Every structure is written in structure tokens, then in C-alpha cells.
N, C-alpha and C positions, 0 to 999 in steps of 0.2 A: 559663787563667794559674794557674801552679801556686808553692804557698807551702811551706816546708819549717818546720816548728814544730819547735824543740831544747828539749827540757828537763832539765837538768842533775842535778848531784850530788844523790840524798836525796829527789827528786822520784815516785818510787817508793814513798813511802812518803805521799804525800799522803790526807790523811783519817785519819791514825795520828798522824802527825808534828807536834808543838805547835800543835793546834788553838786557841790565842789566836791565833796569828799567821796559819795559814792554814787556817781552817775544818776543814770535814768534809768537802771535797769532793775526790772521791778524782782520783787523775790518769786516768780511764779516762773520768771524766765530765766533765774539763775538755777532753780531746781530742774527746768526743760534741760537745760543747757547739761545741768549734769546727769540725767535721765540718757541723753544723747551719749554723752562718752563711757556711761556706764554700760553700757549697750555695745558700741564699739569696744570695749574693754572685755566684752562677756561679765559684767558684773553687775549683780542689781543693788539701788541706791533708793533707800527709804528714806525720805526728808520729814523733819518735825520742826515745827517754829512753836516757842510760847513763851510770853511777856511774863511767867510766873516761874521764881528761882524753883521754888520746890515740884512743878511740874517737869521743867527740866531734870531736877535731879531723878524723879521717877523715872524717866524716861532713858535714863543712862543706865538704872538699875534693870528695865527691863530688858535693855541692850545686853548687858553681861547676862541674865536668865535665858535669852533667848539664842546666844551666842553668836552674835554678830561677830564678822572677821575685822573690821575696820570701823572705826568711828573717826569722822570730822567733826569738828567743832568753831563755829566762828559764835561765840558768846556774847558777843559785846561787851558794853559795860562791866558785865560780871567779871571779864577776864583780868579786871584789875584789882578785883577785891573780892571774889565770890570763893571763900575757901570751902562753903561745904557741896558747890559744887565740882571744886578740884580734888574734895574727898571723894566725891559719888566716880570722877574722873578715874582715881587711884584703884579703885575696886578693879577696874577693868582690865585684862590679861591678855588685850591685844593692841596693834598701832593706833593711837591717838596722833591726828596731826592737827593744830591751831590754825586757822585762815582767817584774816583778816583783810578787807578789800582796799580799806587806806593802810596806808605805812604808820605802824600805829608810833614808831621812833620817831617822826620828825613832825608828830601833833604834841599836843599838851604835855606837859613832864608826867602828868599821873596812869597816860594810858602808855608811858614806857616800858613798865610793870606788867609784867602777866605772872598770877599765882600759879598759872598752869605749866611754866617753863619747867620746871624739874621734872615734871612726869610725861609728857608728851613727846614723841617722836621727834617732831620738828614743828615749827612754824613757818608760813610762809605769808607775808603781809605785802600790802603797797600794789599790785597788781590787777584790780579790778575783779571782775567777774573771772580774770584766770588765775586769781589767787586760789579760787574752787575748784578748777579744772586742775590744774597743778598738784592740789593737797591730793584729788581722787586717784591722780597716778602714783603721787607718793605712798599712800595708803596699798594700793592695789599691788605696787613696788615692793613695800616692804610686807606683806601676806605673803608673798611668792618666795621671799626671799627665808622668811621664817618657816615656809613649809618643806624648802631644800633641803632645812639642816637638819 
């Protein structure tokens, strides 16, 4: 099973950016934890980060072509306004899990809305790095459930 982890805009600065919201964990540490859990679950996790919306859409398209089994996405601010990324994600026929380290519903009003909400399998937010790990577990479970049908 192959899971694609998509990290959005500004995530390369985790560990330095707004530690009150995101803590001190770095993107490399998040990816290492996902890799470790992936090995435990018997799945391959590939991570991709970009600050360029078009590059993110192209990576989603490539995931579709490559036939990944599930997608995890923390799109950062794009979550709230990127209809282009939403449309790219809508192409996917596999489970997509939206992830946020902070509780977006307890933050500024503009962060309360996700343009992805209607097309993702679910959303996990507010648990820091554990949001990613919970998201991976949920995605693997959703793939197994779909294959059992």
C-alpha cells in the first residue's frame, strides 16, 4: 500500500514558525514519524512539500497517475481558498484525509472553512504531530475497508 503525504505552504518552516500553534517539531521529524508508523503498518509513505500551488496540483495529478492508495494532505492556508487544489484532489478516487496540527476551528474565522471538506474522507485537526499519525491510521483503515468490499 502506498500513501502520499502532501505538505503545503510554509510547512518547510515547521519548528521555526509560530511555535505556539505548531510546536517545535520540524517537517523532517514529522516525516520520520510517518515513515516509522508506515513501516509498523506495512505501508510505504511518500512525502512531498511545496510552497507553490501549481506544483502541489501537479503532484496530486502524478499521484493519480501513479495509482497511490490514499492521500494525506495538510495544505496549510490553501485549505481555506484553493479551489484549484480542491479540484485536483477531486480527481482522486482514493481516500483523502485532511490534516491540521492546530485546531483550525479554534483559530481565526477564515480558518474555520475548508474548501476540501466536501471531497475528503475526513478531517483531523488539533493534535499536533499526532494529527498526522491519526490521519495515516485512518487512511490505511479506509483503504482496507474499500478493498474488503
